[in-house]
Each structure stands twice: as C-alpha cells, then as structure tokens.
C-alpha positions as CSV (number, residue, x, y, z in Angstrom):
1,X,35.0,24.2,-21.3
2,X,31.3,22.5,-22.3
3,X,30.7,18.8,-21.7
4,X,29.3,16.1,-24.7
5,X,25.6,15.3,-25.1
6,X,26.8,11.5,-25.3
7,X,24.0,9.9,-25.9
8,X,25.1,5.8,-26.2
9,X,24.0,3.8,-23.1
10,X,26.7,1.6,-21.8
11,X,26.4,-1.9,-22.1
12,X,27.3,-3.0,-18.4
13,X,27.5,-1.1,-15.3
14,X,29.7,-1.3,-12.9
15,X,27.7,0.5,-9.6
16,X,25.1,-1.5,-7.5
17,X,21.9,-0.5,-6.8
18,X,23.1,-0.2,-3.5
19,X,24.8,2.4,-4.1
20,X,22.5,4.9,-5.9
21,X,20.1,5.4,-2.9
22,X,21.6,8.0,-0.3
23,X,22.5,7.1,2.7
24,X,20.2,9.3,4.6
25,X,17.3,8.2,2.8
26,X,14.6,7.5,5.2
27,X,13.9,4.2,3.2
28,X,16.7,3.0,4.4
29,X,15.5,2.7,7.6
30,X,12.6,1.3,7.3
31,X,14.0,-1.2,4.6
32,X,16.2,-2.6,8.1
33,X,12.9,-2.9,10.2
34,X,11.3,-4.7,7.4
35,X,13.6,-7.0,7.0
36,X,14.0,-7.9,10.4
37,X,10.2,-7.8,10.7
38,X,10.6,-10.1,7.7
39,X,13.1,-13.0,9.2
40,X,10.5,-13.5,12.5
41,X,7.8,-14.8,9.7
42,X,10.9,-17.4,8.1
43,X,9.4,-20.3,9.6
44,X,5.2,-18.9,8.6
45,X,6.5,-18.4,5.3
46,X,7.0,-22.0,4.7
47,X,3.8,-23.2,5.6
48,X,1.7,-21.0,3.1
49,X,3.8,-22.6,0.3
50,X,4.2,-25.9,-1.4
51,X,7.1,-27.4,-1.9
52,X,6.1,-28.3,-5.5
53,X,6.2,-26.4,-8.5
54,X,7.4,-23.3,-9.7
55,X,8.7,-21.0,-7.5
56,X,6.5,-17.9,-6.8
57,X,7.4,-14.3,-6.0
58,X,8.7,-14.3,-2.8
59,X,7.1,-12.8,0.0
60,X,9.6,-10.7,1.6
61,X,9.6,-9.1,-1.7
62,X,5.6,-8.9,-2.1
63,X,5.4,-7.5,1.1
64,X,8.1,-4.7,0.8
65,X,6.3,-3.8,-2.5
66,X,3.1,-3.2,-0.6
67,X,4.6,-0.9,1.8
68,X,5.4,1.2,-1.1
69,X,2.3,1.1,-2.5
70,X,1.3,2.4,1.1
71,X,3.8,5.0,1.8
72,X,3.3,6.0,-2.2
73,X,0.1,6.6,-2.3
74,X,0.2,4.1,-5.3
75,X,-3.8,3.2,-6.3
76,X,-3.3,0.2,-8.7
77,X,-0.9,-2.6,-9.1
78,X,-0.1,-2.2,-12.2
79,X,1.2,1.5,-11.2
80,X,3.8,-0.1,-9.1
81,X,4.6,-2.6,-11.4
82,X,5.8,0.4,-13.6
83,X,7.2,2.3,-10.4
84,X,9.2,-0.5,-9.6
85,X,10.0,-1.1,-13.1
86,X,11.8,2.3,-13.7
87,X,12.2,3.6,-10.2
88,X,15.6,2.4,-9.2
89,X,14.6,3.8,-5.1
90,X,11.4,1.3,-5.6
91,X,14.1,-1.3,-7.3
92,X,16.5,-1.7,-4.4
93,X,13.1,-1.6,-1.5
94,X,12.0,-4.1,-3.3
95,X,14.9,-6.1,-3.2
96,X,14.6,-6.9,-7.5
97,X,18.2,-6.8,-9.0
98,X,18.5,-3.8,-11.2
99,X,18.1,-5.8,-14.7
100,X,16.0,-8.7,-13.3
101,X,12.1,-8.4,-15.3
102,X,9.0,-6.5,-13.4
103,X,6.2,-8.6,-12.4
104,X,2.9,-8.9,-14.3
105,X,0.3,-6.8,-12.6
106,X,-2.3,-9.9,-12.1
107,X,0.5,-12.3,-10.9
108,X,2.1,-9.8,-8.5
109,X,-2.1,-9.8,-7.0
110,X,-2.6,-13.0,-6.6
111,X,0.4,-13.6,-5.2
112,X,-0.1,-11.4,-2.7
113,X,-4.0,-12.1,-2.3
114,X,-2.7,-15.4,-0.8
115,X,-0.9,-13.5,1.9
116,X,-4.0,-11.5,2.9
117,X,-6.1,-14.7,3.5
118,X,-3.3,-16.7,5.6
119,X,-3.0,-13.8,7.5
120,X,0.9,-12.7,6.5
121,X,0.5,-9.4,6.3
122,X,-1.2,-9.0,9.4
123,X,1.9,-10.8,11.0
124,X,3.9,-9.2,9.6
125,X,2.5,-6.0,10.1
126,X,2.3,-6.7,14.1
127,X,6.1,-7.9,13.9
128,X,6.7,-4.9,12.5
129,X,4.8,-2.9,15.0
130,X,5.8,-4.8,17.8
131,X,9.9,-3.9,16.9
132,X,11.4,-1.8,20.0
133,X,12.9,0.7,17.5
134,X,8.8,1.5,15.8
135,X,7.3,0.6,19.6
136,X,8.4,4.1,21.1
137,X,7.3,6.1,17.6
138,X,3.9,5.2,18.6
139,X,2.3,6.5,21.3
140,X,-1.6,5.7,22.4
141,X,-2.3,9.2,23.4
142,X,-2.5,11.5,20.4
143,X,-4.1,10.2,16.9
144,X,-4.2,12.7,13.4
145,X,-6.0,12.2,10.6
146,X,-5.4,14.3,7.1
147,X,-8.8,16.8,7.1
148,X,-8.1,17.6,3.3
149,X,-9.5,13.8,3.2
150,X,-12.0,14.3,5.7
151,X,-13.1,17.0,4.1
152,X,-13.5,15.3,0.6
153,X,-15.2,12.4,2.1
154,X,-17.7,14.3,3.3
155,X,-20.1,16.2,2.4
156,X,-22.9,17.9,3.7
157,X,-25.5,16.1,2.5
158,X,-24.4,13.3,4.5
159,X,-23.7,14.6,8.2
160,X,-27.0,13.1,10.5
161,X,-27.5,13.3,14.4
162,X,-26.2,11.2,16.3
163,X,-29.7,10.3,18.2
164,X,-31.1,9.3,14.6
165,X,-33.4,12.3,15.1
166,X,-34.0,15.0,12.1
167,X,-33.0,14.9,8.6
168,X,-29.7,15.9,7.3
169,X,-29.6,19.2,5.4
170,X,-30.3,19.2,2.3
171,X,-32.8,17.0,2.6
172,X,-35.3,16.7,-0.3
173,X,-35.5,15.8,-4.0
174,X,-31.9,16.3,-4.6
175,X,-31.1,14.3,-1.7
176,X,-33.5,11.4,-2.7
177,X,-31.6,11.2,-6.0
178,X,-27.8,10.8,-4.7
179,X,-28.8,7.4,-2.1
180,X,-28.0,4.4,-3.7
181,X,-31.6,3.3,-4.9
182,X,-32.5,0.5,-2.6
183,X,-32.3,3.4,0.3
184,X,-34.7,5.6,-1.8
185,X,-37.4,3.1,-2.3
186,X,-37.3,2.3,1.2
187,X,-37.6,6.2,2.7
188,X,-40.5,6.4,-0.7
189,X,-42.2,3.9,1.1
190,X,-42.1,5.4,4.7
191,X,-43.8,8.9,3.3
192,X,-46.3,6.6,1.8
193,X,-47.5,5.3,5.3
C-alpha cells in the first residue's frame, strides 16, 4: 500500500534530540570526552567571565562548536552557524536545544576570541589530551599527514636547498612575478650590485 505524501508540519515534537543521534555514532564518544575535559575547567571559566551584565554564550558550547568546526573542516563561523541551525547532529553535540535560536556569527566569533585570548582553549585541549582514554590513542612514534594538502601547498617553485645555495627550480621572470612585492625588490637590488 502506498503511503501518503503528508506535508503538514507538526506543531510539537515529542522526540528528544538525544534519540535522533545513532548510539554508535563516533561523536558520542568524543562528546563524553569533551564534557570530562570541560568539567575540569569550570573554575577557570568563572575567572574569565564577569558576574555582571548579560549572559554570554556558554564557554562549553563555544569550545564544542569549535571542535565541530575543526572536525568537519567548516571554513567560517558563518557556515558553522548555518550548520548548527539545521544539522541536528551539530545541535546535539554543541548542546543547543532543538528550538533554540542560533547565534549570529560575529557574536560567536567575539565570544570565542575571548576564550582564545585567555588561553582557555589551550587549557581545554591540554585537559582533553590528558584524559586516560585519549592518551592511549596518542603515540609520539608515529606522524601522518595528508599528502594531498602537502602537494597543494608546495609548488616546485617554492622549494629551496636547505643550505640556502642555488636558485629554486624555474627561477627567472616568472618566479619574480610570483614573489611578494618586497622580496622581488630585494632580489632585483642584489642583482644590480
């Protein structure tokens, strides 16, 4: 039997946001670890914020959202706010209720910058890496990098010998055109001597 294409929206939802996230989703484990690290910083958060004025975005929410931005390579705060607005997984991870409004990107940036300037974000990552569950995942013996990024960032014309001798491959008029203005002037001045 064919189901109906019922396009009416319900006024209320009786499903919790927690129930929408699969039990085996990897972000569940990461959220637990992040919450443990954030609990260690509770006193530190009290010192960063004033007791007077309007309440700001909770620092826990800011740091969780910043983790999402890094994990999913969201390139701007504006796009992150859009993702949090319509992506239930992002809302759940950040800790934002399903019907709560999302912040403006500049408000988010200013509040997050306060945490970065006071080194709270560094303390958060230190606490996170210091958790026993995370420590066993980290090894100092191994390093891996995404080769596609290295290949994209390094052109043949940017390579120079380690000892500083010689010119990079392909040096010449094309090479000078790609150097920043100050460097091109310095190189031209050296050749005129």
